[in-house]
C-alpha positions as CSV (number, residue, x, y, z in Angstrom):
1,M,-7.2,-20.0,22.8
2,R,-3.5,-20.2,22.9
3,N,-2.2,-17.1,25.6
4,E,1.8,-17.0,26.0
5,T,3.9,-14.6,27.4
6,F,7.4,-13.3,25.7
7,D,9.7,-11.4,27.3
8,I,11.3,-8.8,24.8
9,K,13.8,-8.1,26.1
10,D,15.9,-4.4,24.6
11,G,19.0,-3.0,26.9
12,D,18.1,-2.8,30.0
13,F,14.4,-2.7,29.7
14,Q,11.6,-5.2,29.3
15,G,8.2,-5.0,27.6
16,E,5.8,-8.5,27.5
17,L,3.8,-9.9,24.0
18,T,1.1,-11.9,25.1
19,T,-0.1,-14.3,22.4
20,Y,-4.3,-14.5,21.7
21,I,-3.9,-16.9,19.2
22,I,-7.3,-19.7,18.0
23,D,-7.3,-23.0,18.0
24,N,-7.8,-24.4,14.6
25,T,-10.0,-27.0,15.7
26,I,-12.2,-27.4,12.7
27,D,-9.5,-26.2,10.2
28,P,-5.3,-27.6,11.1
29,D,-4.3,-25.6,8.1
30,K,-5.8,-22.5,8.3
31,V,-3.2,-19.6,8.3
32,R,-5.2,-16.3,9.2
33,P,-4.0,-12.8,10.0
34,M,-1.8,-11.3,13.5
35,V,-2.9,-8.5,14.7
36,L,-0.1,-7.0,16.7
37,I,-1.3,-4.0,18.9
38,C,0.3,-1.1,20.9
39,P,-1.6,0.5,23.7
40,G,-1.6,3.8,24.4
41,G,-0.4,5.8,27.2
42,G,1.2,8.6,26.8
43,Y,5.5,7.0,26.8
44,Y,4.1,6.5,30.5
45,L,2.4,3.0,31.0
46,T,0.5,0.7,28.3
47,S,-3.5,0.6,28.0
48,P,-5.4,-1.9,29.6
49,K,-8.4,-1.5,28.3
50,E,-6.9,-0.5,24.4
51,G,-4.9,-4.2,25.2
52,E,-6.8,-7.8,25.3
53,P,-10.1,-6.4,24.4
54,I,-8.8,-5.2,21.9
55,A,-6.6,-8.5,21.0
56,L,-10.7,-10.1,21.8
57,Q,-12.2,-7.8,19.2
58,M,-10.0,-9.0,16.5
59,N,-10.0,-12.6,17.0
60,H,-13.5,-11.9,16.9
61,F,-13.1,-11.0,12.9
62,G,-11.4,-14.9,12.6
63,F,-7.4,-13.3,13.7
64,H,-4.5,-13.8,15.7
65,A,-3.8,-11.0,18.4
66,C,-0.7,-10.6,20.4
67,V,-0.4,-7.5,23.0
68,L,2.8,-5.7,23.4
69,R,3.1,-3.8,27.0
70,Y,5.8,-2.1,25.2
71,S,8.7,-0.4,28.4
72,C,8.0,3.3,28.7
73,A,9.9,6.2,30.4
74,P,12.5,6.2,31.8
75,A,12.7,4.1,28.3
76,E,12.9,6.5,25.4
77,F,13.5,6.5,21.7
78,P,13.7,3.8,19.9
79,T,13.6,0.9,22.8
80,A,10.0,0.9,22.2
81,L,11.0,0.7,18.4
82,H,13.2,-2.2,18.9
83,Q,11.2,-4.0,20.9
84,V,7.8,-3.9,18.5
85,A,10.5,-4.9,15.5
86,K,11.6,-8.2,18.2
87,S,7.8,-8.2,18.3
88,M,7.5,-8.4,14.7
89,K,10.0,-11.0,13.7
90,L,9.3,-13.5,16.7
91,I,6.0,-13.8,15.1
92,R,7.2,-14.0,11.4
93,E,9.7,-16.8,13.2
94,N,6.6,-18.7,14.8
95,A,4.1,-17.7,11.2
96,S,4.1,-22.1,10.6
97,N,3.7,-22.7,14.2
98,W,1.0,-20.2,15.2
99,H,-0.6,-20.8,11.7
100,V,-0.3,-16.3,11.4
101,D,0.3,-15.7,7.3
102,P,3.1,-14.2,7.3
103,N,2.0,-11.2,4.9
104,K,-0.4,-10.2,6.8
105,I,0.7,-9.1,9.9
106,V,-1.4,-5.5,11.1
107,V,-0.3,-3.3,13.7
108,L,-3.2,-1.8,15.2
109,G,-2.1,0.9,18.1
110,F,-3.7,3.6,20.4
111,S,-2.5,7.6,21.1
112,A,1.1,7.0,21.9
113,G,1.0,3.4,20.9
114,G,-0.3,5.0,17.8
115,H,2.5,6.7,17.3
116,L,4.5,3.6,17.7
117,T,2.9,1.7,15.9
118,A,2.9,4.6,13.2
119,S,7.0,5.2,13.7
120,F,7.5,1.5,12.8
121,G,5.7,2.2,9.6
122,V,8.0,4.7,8.9
123,F,11.2,3.0,10.1
124,W,11.2,-0.6,9.4
125,N,12.6,-0.3,6.8
126,K,15.4,1.9,7.8
127,D,19.1,1.7,7.8
128,F,18.8,3.1,11.5
129,L,17.4,0.5,12.8
130,L,18.2,-2.8,11.1
131,R,21.8,-2.2,12.3
132,A,21.1,-1.8,15.5
133,L,19.6,-4.3,15.5
134,G,21.0,-7.2,13.2
135,Y,18.0,-7.9,10.9
136,K,16.7,-7.5,6.8
137,K,13.8,-5.4,6.4
138,E,11.8,-8.5,4.4
139,E,11.9,-10.6,8.7
140,I,10.0,-7.7,10.5
141,Q,7.9,-5.6,7.1
142,P,4.7,-4.2,8.5
143,N,1.7,-5.3,6.1
144,G,-0.7,-2.7,7.5
145,L,-1.4,0.2,10.2
146,V,-4.7,1.0,12.4
147,L,-4.2,3.6,13.9
148,C,-6.7,4.8,16.9
149,Y,-6.3,8.8,17.9
150,P,-3.0,8.6,17.1
151,V,0.0,10.8,18.5
152,I,1.4,11.7,14.8
153,T,3.1,15.7,15.6
154,S,5.7,16.9,17.7
155,G,4.6,21.1,16.2
156,E,1.9,23.0,17.1
157,F,-0.4,19.8,17.7
158,A,1.9,18.1,19.6
159,H,1.1,16.0,23.0
160,Q,3.6,17.0,24.9
161,G,3.3,14.8,27.3
162,S,4.3,11.9,24.8
163,F,7.1,13.4,23.6
164,E,8.8,14.2,26.8
165,N,8.5,10.5,28.0
166,L,9.8,9.3,24.0
167,L,12.6,12.0,24.1
168,G,13.8,11.8,27.6
169,D,16.5,15.0,28.3
170,R,16.6,15.4,24.4
171,Q,12.6,16.5,24.2
172,N,14.2,20.5,23.1
173,D,16.4,18.6,20.6
174,S,14.7,20.4,17.6
175,N,17.2,17.5,15.1
176,W,15.4,14.3,17.5
177,R,11.8,16.3,17.5
178,E,11.8,16.7,14.2
179,L,12.5,12.3,13.2
180,V,9.6,11.9,15.3
181,S,7.2,13.9,14.2
182,L,6.1,11.3,12.0
183,E,3.9,13.3,9.4
184,K,7.7,14.9,7.9
185,Q,8.9,10.7,8.1
186,V,5.9,9.2,5.1
187,D,7.6,7.5,2.2
188,E,6.2,5.4,-0.7
189,T,8.0,2.0,1.4
190,M,4.4,3.4,4.3
191,P,2.4,0.0,4.5
192,K,-1.6,1.1,3.7
193,A,-3.6,2.3,6.5
194,F,-6.6,2.4,8.6
195,I,-7.0,5.1,10.4
196,W,-9.8,6.6,13.0
197,H,-9.6,9.8,15.1
198,T,-12.9,12.0,16.7
199,F,-13.0,15.6,16.3
200,E,-13.7,16.4,19.8
201,D,-10.1,15.3,20.5
202,S,-8.4,17.8,23.5
203,G,-6.0,15.9,23.9
204,V,-4.5,14.0,21.3
205,P,-6.1,17.0,18.4
206,V,-7.3,15.6,14.9
207,E,-5.1,17.5,13.1
208,N,-2.6,14.5,13.6
209,S,-4.3,11.9,11.8
210,L,-4.9,14.9,9.7
211,L,-1.4,15.9,8.9
212,L,-0.4,11.5,9.7
213,A,-3.1,11.3,6.4
214,N,-2.0,14.4,3.7
215,A,1.6,13.3,4.4
216,M,0.3,9.8,2.9
217,K,-1.1,11.1,-0.1
218,K,1.4,12.9,-0.9
219,A,3.9,10.1,-1.2
220,K,0.9,8.0,-2.6
221,V,0.3,5.4,0.6
222,P,-3.0,4.4,0.7
223,F,-5.1,4.7,3.6
224,A,-8.8,5.1,4.7
225,L,-9.9,7.8,6.8
226,H,-11.9,7.7,9.2
227,I,-13.7,11.0,11.2
228,F,-16.6,11.0,14.1
229,E,-17.8,13.6,15.8
230,K,-18.9,13.2,18.6
231,G,-15.8,11.4,21.8
232,E,-13.2,12.7,23.8
233,H,-9.7,11.0,23.9
234,G,-8.8,7.1,24.2
235,L,-12.2,5.3,23.6
236,S,-10.7,2.2,23.1
237,L,-14.1,0.7,22.0
238,G,-16.6,3.7,24.0
239,T,-18.1,0.4,25.6
240,E,-18.8,0.9,28.8
241,E,-16.5,-2.1,28.8
242,T,-13.0,-0.1,28.1
243,G,-15.2,2.4,29.6
244,T,-16.8,5.1,28.0
245,V,-19.7,5.0,26.0
246,V,-20.0,6.6,22.7
247,E,-21.6,4.9,20.4
248,E,-21.2,6.8,17.4
249,I,-17.4,5.6,17.5
250,Q,-18.3,2.2,18.5
251,L,-18.5,1.0,14.6
252,W,-15.1,1.9,14.7
253,I,-13.7,-1.9,15.4
254,D,-16.3,-3.2,12.3
255,L,-15.0,-0.4,10.4
256,A,-11.2,-2.1,11.1
257,G,-11.3,-5.8,10.8
258,N,-13.1,-5.2,7.5
259,W,-10.3,-3.1,6.1
260,I,-7.4,-5.7,6.8
261,L,-9.5,-8.5,5.5
262,N,-10.0,-6.8,2.7
263,N,-7.1,-4.2,2.0
264,I,-4.2,-7.5,3.9
């Protein structure tokens, strides 16, 4: 396996991208999907349990993976979004060297990292992002999203702490809050998505995923949606390794892996 760490700078802020590249010892010409992982943490930190353990599971499925430790508070929108875009461009630039299929790059995020992932899903081709970075949309286009108990809405069911950290002094500005309320930003150019949540989640209510799925249905964007009954917020794999054992949700990783194999 090839592990490298790259600095992902945006202005005064620096994130880190760590790769988990599978060695092609049997078939040197084999290309694989790449999964770019954005851990959660309320835009306050990036949770370790939603980083490397997920990358290793993606390797198990035969996918390359990388983990983005994006900049959190005091960094504000769109710093982390820029860092995802820069990571996507880096992956595509190294697709040949890393044996990545450039048409199978998936972004996966948890909680606030799910908000970041979904933000990239709705903003990847928007002028404000492309102009700021000087990129062409085809350089950073995501081919699919995996959203794990994502923060989506800034409305009634918002995880307020995420939006306080994301927007800073702009958190009470209705225009900014609407921009980052992602169920309002979905259009037909959003990539297809795998979404999962739990009914019992009191940290980020399940309505976040339901609102997004409803918006995607209206825009005719395909998705898979799994709602598990049991389990509080922030479960990661739901195993002892990631802190809390909830057997019911442990199958999400296999469902997501199969979804990537069959739909991306």
